[in-house]
mmCIF file as gemmi writes it, N, C-alpha and C atoms, coordinates in Angstrom:
data_model
loop_
_atom_site.group_PDB
_atom_site.id
_atom_site.type_symbol
_atom_site.label_atom_id
_atom_site.label_alt_id
_atom_site.label_comp_id
_atom_site.label_asym_id
_atom_site.label_entity_id
_atom_site.label_seq_id
_atom_site.pdbx_PDB_ins_code
_atom_site.Cartn_x
_atom_site.Cartn_y
_atom_site.Cartn_z
_atom_site.occupancy
_atom_site.B_iso_or_equiv
_atom_site.pdbx_formal_charge
_atom_site.auth_seq_id
_atom_site.auth_asym_id
_atom_site.pdbx_PDB_model_num
ATOM 1 N N . THR Axp A 1 ? 0.92 -1.227 -0.177 1 0 ? 1 A 1
ATOM 2 C CA . THR Axp A 1 ? 0.055 -0.307 0.061 1 0 ? 1 A 1
ATOM 3 C C . THR Axp A 1 ? 0.737 1.083 0.176 1 0 ? 1 A 1
ATOM 4 N N . ILE Axp A 2 ? 0.493 2.336 -0.65 1 0 ? 2 A 1
ATOM 5 C CA . ILE Axp A 2 ? 1.676 3.787 -0.982 1 0 ? 2 A 1
ATOM 6 C C . ILE Axp A 2 ? 0.154 4.181 -0.061 1 0 ? 2 A 1
ATOM 7 N N . LEU Axp A 3 ? 1.186 4.95 0.774 1 0 ? 3 A 1
ATOM 8 C CA . LEU Axp A 3 ? 0.677 6.35 1.519 1 0 ? 3 A 1
ATOM 9 C C . LEU Axp A 3 ? 0.542 7.399 0.719 1 0 ? 3 A 1
ATOM 10 N N . LYS Axp A 4 ? -0.403 8.145 1.035 1 0 ? 4 A 1
ATOM 11 C CA . LYS Axp A 4 ? -1.178 9.371 0.065 1 0 ? 4 A 1
ATOM 12 C C . LYS Axp A 4 ? -0.791 10.534 0.9 1 0 ? 4 A 1
ATOM 13 N N . PHE Axp A 5 ? 0.141 11.451 0.512 1 0 ? 5 A 1
ATOM 14 C CA . PHE Axp A 5 ? 0.092 12.295 1.422 1 0 ? 5 A 1
ATOM 15 C C . PHE Axp A 5 ? -0.845 13.739 1.143 1 0 ? 5 A 1
ATOM 16 N N . ASP Axp A 6 ? -1.258 13.98 2.309 1 0 ? 6 A 1
ATOM 17 C CA . ASP Axp A 6 ? -2.319 14.91 2.409 1 0 ? 6 A 1
ATOM 18 C C . ASP Axp A 6 ? -2.318 16.268 3.152 1 0 ? 6 A 1
ATOM 19 N N . ASP Axp A 7 ? -2.66 17.707 2.939 1 0 ? 7 A 1
ATOM 20 C CA . ASP Axp A 7 ? -1.658 18.946 3.106 1 0 ? 7 A 1
ATOM 21 C C . ASP Axp A 7 ? -2.304 18.892 4.635 1 0 ? 7 A 1
ATOM 22 N N . SER Axp A 8 ? -3.722 18.271 4.713 1 0 ? 8 A 1
ATOM 23 C CA . SER Axp A 8 ? -4.484 18.881 5.62 1 0 ? 8 A 1
ATOM 24 C C . SER Axp A 8 ? -3.963 17.978 7.323 1 0 ? 8 A 1
ATOM 25 N N . VAL Axp A 9 ? -4.428 18.384 8.182 1 0 ? 9 A 1
ATOM 26 C CA . VAL Axp A 9 ? -4.242 17.324 9.523 1 0 ? 9 A 1
ATOM 27 C C . VAL Axp A 9 ? -5.245 17.327 9.983 1 0 ? 9 A 1
ATOM 28 N N . SER Axp A 10 ? -6.097 16.28 10.411 1 0 ? 10 A 1
ATOM 29 C CA . SER Axp A 10 ? -6.932 15.4 11.458 1 0 ? 10 A 1
ATOM 30 C C . SER Axp A 10 ? -6.854 16.93 12.922 1 0 ? 10 A 1
ATOM 31 N N . PRO Axp A 11 ? -7.543 17.676 13.01 1 0 ? 11 A 1
ATOM 32 C CA . PRO Axp A 11 ? -8.002 18.207 14.167 1 0 ? 11 A 1
ATOM 33 C C . PRO Axp A 11 ? -8.235 17.13 15.536 1 0 ? 11 A 1
ATOM 34 N N . ALA Axp A 12 ? -7.989 16.092 15.366 1 0 ? 12 A 1
ATOM 35 C CA . ALA Axp A 12 ? -7.94 14.826 16.429 1 0 ? 12 A 1
ATOM 36 C C . ALA Axp A 12 ? -6.459 14.435 16.445 1 0 ? 12 A 1
ATOM 37 N N . PHE Axp A 13 ? -5.486 14.627 15.802 1 0 ? 13 A 1
ATOM 38 C CA . PHE Axp A 13 ? -4.06 13.861 15.413 1 0 ? 13 A 1
ATOM 39 C C . PHE Axp A 13 ? -4.025 14.423 16.793 1 0 ? 13 A 1
ATOM 40 N N . ARG Axp A 14 ? -2.807 13.458 17.691 1 0 ? 14 A 1
ATOM 41 C CA . ARG Axp A 14 ? -2.328 13.455 18.691 1 0 ? 14 A 1
ATOM 42 C C . ARG Axp A 14 ? -0.762 12.607 18.198 1 0 ? 14 A 1
ATOM 43 N N . LEU Axp A 15 ? 0.145 13.278 18.631 1 0 ? 15 A 1
ATOM 44 C CA . LEU Axp A 15 ? 1.572 12.747 18.764 1 0 ? 15 A 1
ATOM 45 C C . LEU Axp A 15 ? 2.13 12.328 19.988 1 0 ? 15 A 1
ATOM 46 N N . TRP Axp A 16 ? 2.301 11.247 20.361 1 0 ? 16 A 1
ATOM 47 C CA . TRP Axp A 16 ? 2.863 10.938 21.518 1 0 ? 16 A 1
ATOM 48 C C . TRP Axp A 16 ? 4.402 10.701 21.627 1 0 ? 16 A 1
ATOM 49 N N . ILE Axp A 17 ? 5.327 11.463 22.423 1 0 ? 17 A 1
ATOM 50 C CA . ILE Axp A 17 ? 6.903 10.988 22.345 1 0 ? 17 A 1
ATOM 51 C C . ILE Axp A 17 ? 7.53 11.216 23.378 1 0 ? 17 A 1
ATOM 52 N N . THR Axp A 18 ? 8.447 9.993 23.464 1 0 ? 18 A 1
ATOM 53 C CA . THR Axp A 18 ? 8.95 10.047 24.945 1 0 ? 18 A 1
ATOM 54 C C . THR Axp A 18 ? 10.224 9.914 24.534 1 0 ? 18 A 1
ATOM 55 N N . CYS Axp A 19 ? 11.298 11.067 25.319 1 0 ? 19 A 1
ATOM 56 C CA . CYS Axp A 19 ? 12.533 10.676 25.087 1 0 ? 19 A 1
ATOM 57 C C . CYS Axp A 19 ? 13.277 10.972 26.459 1 0 ? 19 A 1
ATOM 58 N N . GLU Axp A 20 ? 14.752 10.688 26.52 1 0 ? 20 A 1
ATOM 59 C CA . GLU Axp A 20 ? 15.658 11.134 27.456 1 0 ? 20 A 1
ATOM 60 C C . GLU Axp A 20 ? 15.958 12.758 27.446 1 0 ? 20 A 1
ATOM 61 N N . PRO Axp A 21 ? 16.397 13.225 27.972 1 0 ? 21 A 1
ATOM 62 C CA . PRO Axp A 21 ? 17.328 14.256 27.458 1 0 ? 21 A 1
ATOM 63 C C . PRO Axp A 21 ? 18.104 14.574 26.707 1 0 ? 21 A 1
ATOM 64 N N . HIS Axp A 22 ? 18.31 14.974 25.779 1 0 ? 22 A 1
ATOM 65 C CA . HIS Axp A 22 ? 19.79 15.21 24.637 1 0 ? 22 A 1
ATOM 66 C C . HIS Axp A 22 ? 19.895 16.229 23.661 1 0 ? 22 A 1
ATOM 67 N N . PRO Axp A 23 ? 20.942 16.297 23.675 1 0 ? 23 A 1
ATOM 68 C CA . PRO Axp A 23 ? 21.644 18.044 23.413 1 0 ? 23 A 1
ATOM 69 C C . PRO Axp A 23 ? 21.127 18.314 21.714 1 0 ? 23 A 1
ATOM 70 N N . LYS Axp A 24 ? 20.597 17.388 21.507 1 0 ? 24 A 1
ATOM 71 C CA . LYS Axp A 24 ? 20.181 17.526 19.79 1 0 ? 24 A 1
ATOM 72 C C . LYS Axp A 24 ? 18.748 17.433 19.614 1 0 ? 24 A 1
ATOM 73 N N . PHE Axp A 25 ? 17.833 17.655 20.775 1 0 ? 25 A 1
ATOM 74 C CA . PHE Axp A 25 ? 16.763 17.28 20.9 1 0 ? 25 A 1
ATOM 75 C C . PHE Axp A 25 ? 16.335 18.895 20.789 1 0 ? 25 A 1
ATOM 76 N N . PRO Axp A 26 ? 15.297 19.042 19.361 1 0 ? 26 A 1
ATOM 77 C CA . PRO Axp A 26 ? 15.004 20.334 19.111 1 0 ? 26 A 1
ATOM 78 C C . PRO Axp A 26 ? 13.89 21.334 20.116 1 0 ? 26 A 1
ATOM 79 N N . ILE Axp A 27 ? 14.691 22.176 20.6 1 0 ? 27 A 1
ATOM 80 C CA . ILE Axp A 27 ? 14.081 22.528 21.875 1 0 ? 27 A 1
ATOM 81 C C . ILE Axp A 27 ? 12.806 23.947 21.43 1 0 ? 27 A 1
ATOM 82 N N . GLY Axp A 28 ? 12.461 24.246 20.637 1 0 ? 28 A 1
ATOM 83 C CA . GLY Axp A 28 ? 11.639 24.552 19.896 1 0 ? 28 A 1
ATOM 84 C C . GLY Axp A 28 ? 10.285 23.606 19.903 1 0 ? 28 A 1
ATOM 85 N N . LEU Axp A 29 ? 10.424 22.361 19.954 1 0 ? 29 A 1
ATOM 86 C CA . LEU Axp A 29 ? 9.727 21.591 19.928 1 0 ? 29 A 1
ATOM 87 C C . LEU Axp A 29 ? 9.109 21.422 21.324 1 0 ? 29 A 1
ATOM 88 N N . LEU Axp A 30 ? 9.963 21.485 22.265 1 0 ? 30 A 1
ATOM 89 C CA . LEU Axp A 30 ? 10.057 21.264 23.783 1 0 ? 30 A 1
ATOM 90 C C . LEU Axp A 30 ? 9.051 22.059 24.068 1 0 ? 30 A 1
ATOM 91 N N . GLN Axp A 31 ? 9.609 23.384 23.703 1 0 ? 31 A 1
ATOM 92 C CA . GLN Axp A 31 ? 8.674 24.675 24.333 1 0 ? 31 A 1
ATOM 93 C C . GLN Axp A 31 ? 7.329 24.454 23.824 1 0 ? 31 A 1
ATOM 94 N N . LEU Axp A 32 ? 6.753 24.489 22.654 1 0 ? 32 A 1
ATOM 95 C CA . LEU Axp A 32 ? 4.999 23.934 22.289 1 0 ? 32 A 1
ATOM 96 C C . LEU Axp A 32 ? 4.628 22.782 22.73 1 0 ? 32 A 1
ATOM 97 N N . SER Axp A 33 ? 5.395 21.878 23.752 1 0 ? 33 A 1
ATOM 98 C CA . SER Axp A 33 ? 4.666 20.983 23.725 1 0 ? 33 A 1
ATOM 99 C C . SER Axp A 33 ? 3.717 21.325 25.183 1 0 ? 33 A 1
ATOM 100 N N . ILE Axp A 34 ? 2.797 19.684 25.235 1 0 ? 34 A 1
ATOM 101 C CA . ILE Axp A 34 ? 2.943 19.589 26.629 1 0 ? 34 A 1
ATOM 102 C C . ILE Axp A 34 ? 3.083 18.694 27.13 1 0 ? 34 A 1
ATOM 103 N N . LYS Axp A 35 ? 3.559 18.765 28.684 1 0 ? 35 A 1
ATOM 104 C CA . LYS Axp A 35 ? 4.427 18.121 29.147 1 0 ? 35 A 1
ATOM 105 C C . LYS Axp A 35 ? 3.955 16.827 30.405 1 0 ? 35 A 1
ATOM 106 N N . ILE Axp A 36 ? 4.19 15.892 30.691 1 0 ? 36 A 1
ATOM 107 C CA . ILE Axp A 36 ? 3.476 15.194 31.181 1 0 ? 36 A 1
ATOM 108 C C . ILE Axp A 36 ? 4.297 13.981 31.811 1 0 ? 36 A 1
ATOM 109 N N . THR Axp A 37 ? 4.568 14.119 33.073 1 0 ? 37 A 1
ATOM 110 C CA . THR Axp A 37 ? 5.357 13.186 34.136 1 0 ? 37 A 1
ATOM 111 C C . THR Axp A 37 ? 4.423 12.132 34.485 1 0 ? 37 A 1
ATOM 112 N N . ASN Axp A 38 ? 5.233 10.834 34.713 1 0 ? 38 A 1
ATOM 113 C CA . ASN Axp A 38 ? 4.984 9.556 35.459 1 0 ? 38 A 1
ATOM 114 C C . ASN Axp A 38 ? 5.217 9.422 36.095 1 0 ? 38 A 1
ATOM 115 N N . GLU Axp A 39 ? 5.437 9.744 38.068 1 0 ? 39 A 1
ATOM 116 C CA . GLU Axp A 39 ? 6.033 9.545 38.865 1 0 ? 39 A 1
ATOM 117 C C . GLU Axp A 39 ? 5.648 8.282 39.116 1 0 ? 39 A 1
ATOM 118 N N . ALA Axp A 40 ? 6.764 7.587 39.604 1 0 ? 40 A 1
ATOM 119 C CA . ALA Axp A 40 ? 7.148 6.032 40.072 1 0 ? 40 A 1
ATOM 120 C C . ALA Axp A 40 ? 6.417 6.443 41.951 1 0 ? 40 A 1
ATOM 121 N N . PRO Axp A 41 ? 5.473 5.461 42.294 1 0 ? 41 A 1
ATOM 122 C CA . PRO Axp A 41 ? 5.258 5.568 43.674 1 0 ? 41 A 1
ATOM 123 C C . PRO Axp A 41 ? 6.248 5.749 44.471 1 0 ? 41 A 1
ATOM 124 N N . SER Axp A 42 ? 5.582 5.744 45.933 1 0 ? 42 A 1
ATOM 125 C CA . SER Axp A 42 ? 6.76 5.941 46.717 1 0 ? 42 A 1
ATOM 126 C C . SER Axp A 42 ? 6.491 4.907 47.563 1 0 ? 42 A 1
ATOM 127 N N . GLY Axp A 43 ? 7.444 3.807 48.245 1 0 ? 43 A 1
ATOM 128 C CA . GLY Axp A 43 ? 7.532 2.914 48.854 1 0 ? 43 A 1
ATOM 129 C C . GLY Axp A 43 ? 7.463 1.478 47.944 1 0 ? 43 A 1
ATOM 130 N N . ILE Axp A 44 ? 7.332 0.57 48.927 1 0 ? 44 A 1
ATOM 131 C CA . ILE Axp A 44 ? 7.601 -0.799 48.124 1 0 ? 44 A 1
ATOM 132 C C . ILE Axp A 44 ? 6.193 -1.096 47.793 1 0 ? 44 A 1
ATOM 133 N N . ARG Axp A 45 ? 5.173 -0.735 49.089 1 0 ? 45 A 1
ATOM 134 C CA . ARG Axp A 45 ? 3.841 -1.34 48.874 1 0 ? 45 A 1
ATOM 135 C C . ARG Axp A 45 ? 3.097 -0.627 47.748 1 0 ? 45 A 1
ATOM 136 N N . ALA Axp A 46 ? 3.409 0.468 47.602 1 0 ? 46 A 1
ATOM 137 C CA . ALA Axp A 46 ? 3.175 1.629 46.948 1 0 ? 46 A 1
ATOM 138 C C . ALA Axp A 46 ? 3.141 0.92 45.107 1 0 ? 46 A 1
ATOM 139 N N . GLY Axp A 47 ? 5.083 0.829 44.991 1 0 ? 47 A 1
ATOM 140 C CA . GLY Axp A 47 ? 4.88 0.277 44.011 1 0 ? 47 A 1
ATOM 141 C C . GLY Axp A 47 ? 4.34 -1.282 43.286 1 0 ? 47 A 1
ATOM 142 N N . LEU Axp A 48 ? 4.238 -2.307 44.318 1 0 ? 48 A 1
ATOM 143 C CA . LEU Axp A 48 ? 4.014 -3.453 43.945 1 0 ? 48 A 1
ATOM 144 C C . LEU Axp A 48 ? 2.495 -3.405 43.716 1 0 ? 48 A 1
ATOM 145 N N . LYS Axp A 49 ? 1.58 -2.502 44.198 1 0 ? 49 A 1
ATOM 146 C CA . LYS Axp A 49 ? 0.163 -2.072 43.792 1 0 ? 49 A 1
ATOM 147 C C . LYS Axp A 49 ? -0.085 -1.814 42.51 1 0 ? 49 A 1
ATOM 148 N N . ALA Axp A 50 ? 1.005 -0.822 42.1 1 0 ? 50 A 1
ATOM 149 C CA . ALA Axp A 50 ? 0.883 -0.39 40.818 1 0 ? 50 A 1
ATOM 150 C C . ALA Axp A 50 ? 1.132 -1.026 39.744 1 0 ? 50 A 1
ATOM 151 N N . SER Axp A 51 ? 2.255 -1.962 40.161 1 0 ? 51 A 1
ATOM 152 C CA . SER Axp A 51 ? 2.585 -2.949 39.077 1 0 ? 51 A 1
ATOM 153 C C . SER Axp A 51 ? 1.654 -4.069 38.856 1 0 ? 51 A 1
ATOM 154 N N . TYR Axp A 52 ? 0.75 -4.23 39.637 1 0 ? 52 A 1
ATOM 155 C CA . TYR Axp A 52 ? -0.336 -5.102 39.675 1 0 ? 52 A 1
ATOM 156 C C . TYR Axp A 52 ? -1.769 -4.417 39.414 1 0 ? 52 A 1
ATOM 157 N N . ALA Axp A 53 ? -1.994 -3.091 39.021 1 0 ? 53 A 1
ATOM 158 C CA . ALA Axp A 53 ? -3.231 -2.79 38.978 1 0 ? 53 A 1
ATOM 159 C C . ALA Axp A 53 ? -3.115 -3.22 37.351 1 0 ? 53 A 1
ATOM 160 N N . TRP Axp A 54 ? -2.628 -3.315 36.651 1 0 ? 54 A 1
ATOM 161 C CA . TRP Axp A 54 ? -2.701 -3.833 35.197 1 0 ? 54 A 1
ATOM 162 C C . TRP Axp A 54 ? -3.341 -4.905 35.33 1 0 ? 54 A 1
ATOM 163 N N . LEU Axp A 55 ? -3.55 -6.059 36.411 1 0 ? 55 A 1
ATOM 164 C CA . LEU Axp A 55 ? -3.749 -7.289 35.987 1 0 ? 55 A 1
ATOM 165 C C . LEU Axp A 55 ? -5.07 -7.172 36.465 1 0 ? 55 A 1
ATOM 166 N N . ASN Axp A 56 ? -6.115 -8.514 36.54 1 0 ? 56 A 1
ATOM 167 C CA . ASN Axp A 56 ? -7.077 -8.967 36.782 1 0 ? 56 A 1
ATOM 168 C C . ASN Axp A 56 ? -6.752 -10.329 37.115 1 0 ? 56 A 1
ATOM 169 N N . GLN Axp A 57 ? -8.136 -10.952 38.038 1 0 ? 57 A 1
ATOM 170 C CA . GLN Axp A 57 ? -7.663 -12.309 38.287 1 0 ? 57 A 1
ATOM 171 C C . GLN Axp A 57 ? -8.084 -13.315 36.927 1 0 ? 57 A 1
ATOM 172 N N . ASP Axp A 58 ? -8.681 -12.819 35.806 1 0 ? 58 A 1
ATOM 173 C CA . ASP Axp A 58 ? -8.983 -14.054 34.712 1 0 ? 58 A 1
ATOM 174 C C . ASP Axp A 58 ? -7.286 -13.56 33.937 1 0 ? 58 A 1
ATOM 175 N N . VAL Axp A 59 ? -6.555 -12.829 33.931 1 0 ? 59 A 1
ATOM 176 C CA . VAL Axp A 59 ? -5.203 -12.63 33.71 1 0 ? 59 A 1
ATOM 177 C C . VAL Axp A 59 ? -4.339 -13.464 34.513 1 0 ? 59 A 1
ATOM 178 N N . LEU Axp A 60 ? -4.556 -13.257 35.805 1 0 ? 60 A 1
ATOM 179 C CA . LEU Axp A 60 ? -3.818 -14.419 36.387 1 0 ? 60 A 1
ATOM 180 C C . LEU Axp A 60 ? -4.149 -15.939 36.038 1 0 ? 60 A 1
ATOM 181 N N . ASP Axp A 61 ? -5.011 -15.854 35.633 1 0 ? 61 A 1
ATOM 182 C CA . ASP Axp A 61 ? -5.667 -17.268 35.729 1 0 ? 61 A 1
ATOM 183 C C . ASP Axp A 61 ? -5.441 -18.049 34.347 1 0 ? 61 A 1
ATOM 184 N N . THR Axp A 62 ? -5.238 -17.367 33.425 1 0 ? 62 A 1
ATOM 185 C CA . THR Axp A 62 ? -4.804 -17.819 31.916 1 0 ? 62 A 1
ATOM 186 C C . THR Axp A 62 ? -3.845 -18.827 31.475 1 0 ? 62 A 1
ATOM 187 N N . VAL Axp A 63 ? -3.023 -18.538 32.865 1 0 ? 63 A 1
ATOM 188 C CA . VAL Axp A 63 ? -1.713 -19.547 32.436 1 0 ? 63 A 1
ATOM 189 C C . VAL Axp A 63 ? -1.775 -20.508 33.867 1 0 ? 63 A 1
ATOM 190 N N . SER Axp A 64 ? -1.599 -21.781 33.277 1 0 ? 64 A 1
ATOM 191 C CA . SER Axp A 64 ? -2.161 -22.814 34.749 1 0 ? 64 A 1
ATOM 192 C C . SER Axp A 64 ? -0.23 -23.232 35.364 1 0 ? 64 A 1
ATOM 193 N N . GLN Axp A 65 ? 0.42 -22.994 34.808 1 0 ? 65 A 1
ATOM 194 C CA . GLN Axp A 65 ? 1.859 -23.38 35.006 1 0 ? 65 A 1
ATOM 195 C C . GLN Axp A 65 ? 1.784 -22.709 36.779 1 0 ? 65 A 1
ATOM 196 N N . PRO Axp A 66 ? 2.373 -23.192 37.811 1 0 ? 66 A 1
ATOM 197 C CA . PRO Axp A 66 ? 2.595 -22.776 38.959 1 0 ? 66 A 1
ATOM 198 C C . PRO Axp A 66 ? 3.593 -21.651 39.101 1 0 ? 66 A 1
ATOM 199 N N . GLN Axp A 67 ? 4.243 -21.852 38.541 1 0 ? 67 A 1
ATOM 200 C CA . GLN Axp A 67 ? 5.766 -21.33 38.602 1 0 ? 67 A 1
ATOM 201 C C . GLN Axp A 67 ? 5.333 -19.499 38.405 1 0 ? 67 A 1
ATOM 202 N N . TRP Axp A 68 ? 4.631 -19.502 37.111 1 0 ? 68 A 1
ATOM 203 C CA . TRP Axp A 68 ? 4.014 -18.468 36.557 1 0 ? 68 A 1
ATOM 204 C C . TRP Axp A 68 ? 4.008 -16.983 37.668 1 0 ? 68 A 1
ATOM 205 N N . LYS Axp A 69 ? 3.034 -17.55 38.298 1 0 ? 69 A 1
ATOM 206 C CA . LYS Axp A 69 ? 2.528 -16.232 39.134 1 0 ? 69 A 1
ATOM 207 C C . LYS Axp A 69 ? 3.81 -15.896 40.447 1 0 ? 69 A 1
ATOM 208 N N . THR Axp A 70 ? 4.725 -16.737 40.977 1 0 ? 70 A 1
ATOM 209 C CA . THR Axp A 70 ? 5.54 -16.369 41.263 1 0 ? 70 A 1
ATOM 210 C C . THR Axp A 70 ? 7.128 -15.304 40.49 1 0 ? 70 A 1
ATOM 211 N N . MET Axp A 71 ? 6.71 -16.086 38.986 1 0 ? 71 A 1
ATOM 212 C CA . MET Axp A 71 ? 7.982 -15.472 38.296 1 0 ? 71 A 1
ATOM 213 C C . MET Axp A 71 ? 7.345 -13.709 38.179 1 0 ? 71 A 1
ATOM 214 N N . LEU Axp A 72 ? 6.288 -13.798 38.106 1 0 ? 72 A 1
ATOM 215 C CA . LEU Axp A 72 ? 5.45 -12.377 38.076 1 0 ? 72 A 1
ATOM 216 C C . LEU Axp A 72 ? 5.455 -11.753 39.515 1 0 ? 72 A 1
ATOM 217 N N . TYR Axp A 73 ? 5.453 -12.266 40.717 1 0 ? 73 A 1
ATOM 218 C CA . TYR Axp A 73 ? 5.39 -11.479 41.909 1 0 ? 73 A 1
ATOM 219 C C . TYR Axp A 73 ? 7.091 -10.882 41.677 1 0 ? 73 A 1
ATOM 220 N N . ALA Axp A 74 ? 8.233 -11.796 41.358 1 0 ? 74 A 1
ATOM 221 C CA . ALA Axp A 74 ? 9.318 -11.393 41.268 1 0 ? 74 A 1
ATOM 222 C C . ALA Axp A 74 ? 9.9 -10.636 40.836 1 0 ? 74 A 1
ATOM 223 N N . LEU Axp A 75 ? 9.203 -10.055 39.14 1 0 ? 75 A 1
ATOM 224 C CA . LEU Axp A 75 ? 9.366 -9.55 38.285 1 0 ? 75 A 1
ATOM 225 C C . LEU Axp A 75 ? 8.861 -7.662 38.685 1 0 ? 75 A 1
ATOM 226 N N . CYS Axp A 76 ? 7.537 -7.956 39.5 1 0 ? 76 A 1
ATOM 227 C CA . CYS Axp A 76 ? 7.272 -6.537 39.708 1 0 ? 76 A 1
ATOM 228 C C . CYS Axp A 76 ? 7.941 -6.189 41.259 1 0 ? 76 A 1
ATOM 229 N N . PHE Axp A 77 ? 8.271 -7.179 41.629 1 0 ? 77 A 1
ATOM 230 C CA . PHE Axp A 77 ? 9.411 -6.881 43.167 1 0 ? 77 A 1
ATOM 231 C C . PHE Axp A 77 ? 10.304 -6.102 42.439 1 0 ? 77 A 1
ATOM 232 N N . MET Axp A 78 ? 10.8 -6.44 41.542 1 0 ? 78 A 1
ATOM 233 C CA . MET Axp A 78 ? 12.574 -5.856 41.11 1 0 ? 78 A 1
ATOM 234 C C . MET Axp A 78 ? 12.263 -4.76 40.865 1 0 ? 78 A 1
ATOM 235 N N . HIS Axp A 79 ? 10.92 -4.769 39.718 1 0 ? 79 A 1
ATOM 236 C CA . HIS Axp A 79 ? 10.839 -3.182 38.781 1 0 ? 79 A 1
ATOM 237 C C . HIS Axp A 79 ? 10.658 -2.334 40.287 1 0 ? 79 A 1
ATOM 238 N N . THR Axp A 80 ? 10.182 -2.699 41.674 1 0 ? 80 A 1
ATOM 239 C CA . THR Axp A 80 ? 9.649 -1.935 42.021 1 0 ? 80 A 1
ATOM 240 C C . THR Axp A 80 ? 11.322 -1.456 42.473 1 0 ? 80 A 1
ATOM 241 N N . VAL Axp A 81 ? 11.839 -2.394 43.163 1 0 ? 81 A 1
ATOM 242 C CA . VAL Axp A 81 ? 12.95 -2.097 43.806 1 0 ? 81 A 1
ATOM 243 C C . VAL Axp A 81 ? 13.875 -1.096 43.16 1 0 ? 81 A 1
ATOM 244 N N . VAL Axp A 82 ? 13.545 -1.377 41.443 1 0 ? 82 A 1
ATOM 245 C CA . VAL Axp A 82 ? 14.73 -0.318 40.589 1 0 ? 82 A 1
ATOM 246 C C . VAL Axp A 82 ? 14.28 1.066 40.83 1 0 ? 82 A 1
ATOM 247 N N . GLN Axp A 83 ? 12.164 1.187 40.425 1 0 ? 83 A 1
ATOM 248 C CA . GLN Axp A 83 ? 11.914 2.169 40.62 1 0 ? 83 A 1
ATOM 249 C C . GLN Axp A 83 ? 12.429 3.105 42.193 1 0 ? 83 A 1
ATOM 250 N N . GLU Axp A 84 ? 12.593 2.306 43.064 1 0 ? 84 A 1
ATOM 251 C CA . GLU Axp A 84 ? 12.362 3.025 44.237 1 0 ? 84 A 1
ATOM 252 C C . GLU Axp A 84 ? 13.731 3.604 44.382 1 0 ? 84 A 1
ATOM 253 N N . ARG Axp A 85 ? 14.671 3.057 44.022 1 0 ? 85 A 1
ATOM 254 C CA . ARG Axp A 85 ? 16.437 3.545 44.111 1 0 ? 85 A 1
ATOM 255 C C . ARG Axp A 85 ? 16.582 3.923 43.191 1 0 ? 85 A 1
ATOM 256 N N . ARG Axp A 86 ? 16.047 5.051 42.433 1 0 ? 86 A 1
ATOM 257 C CA . ARG Axp A 86 ? 15.839 5.996 41.133 1 0 ? 86 A 1
ATOM 258 C C . ARG Axp A 86 ? 16.569 7.193 42.069 1 0 ? 86 A 1
């Protein structure tokens, strides 16, 4: 499929950019943008709750191997510890 260039832009168009600070990043684009930050919750308990927030019981029950829940907990715990140490 060949994309066709159109001069008009839909008013519903949104562009999400995520980046690390870099000297070559255009400062004008940064100044015109709306900035949103997502701070990690403070504390191990809050971090684990945030890690598990996107899961529900149906997702947990989809995998029948008993090691999966242990590995998921270990991954969430390690992610929380890394976020906490930043």
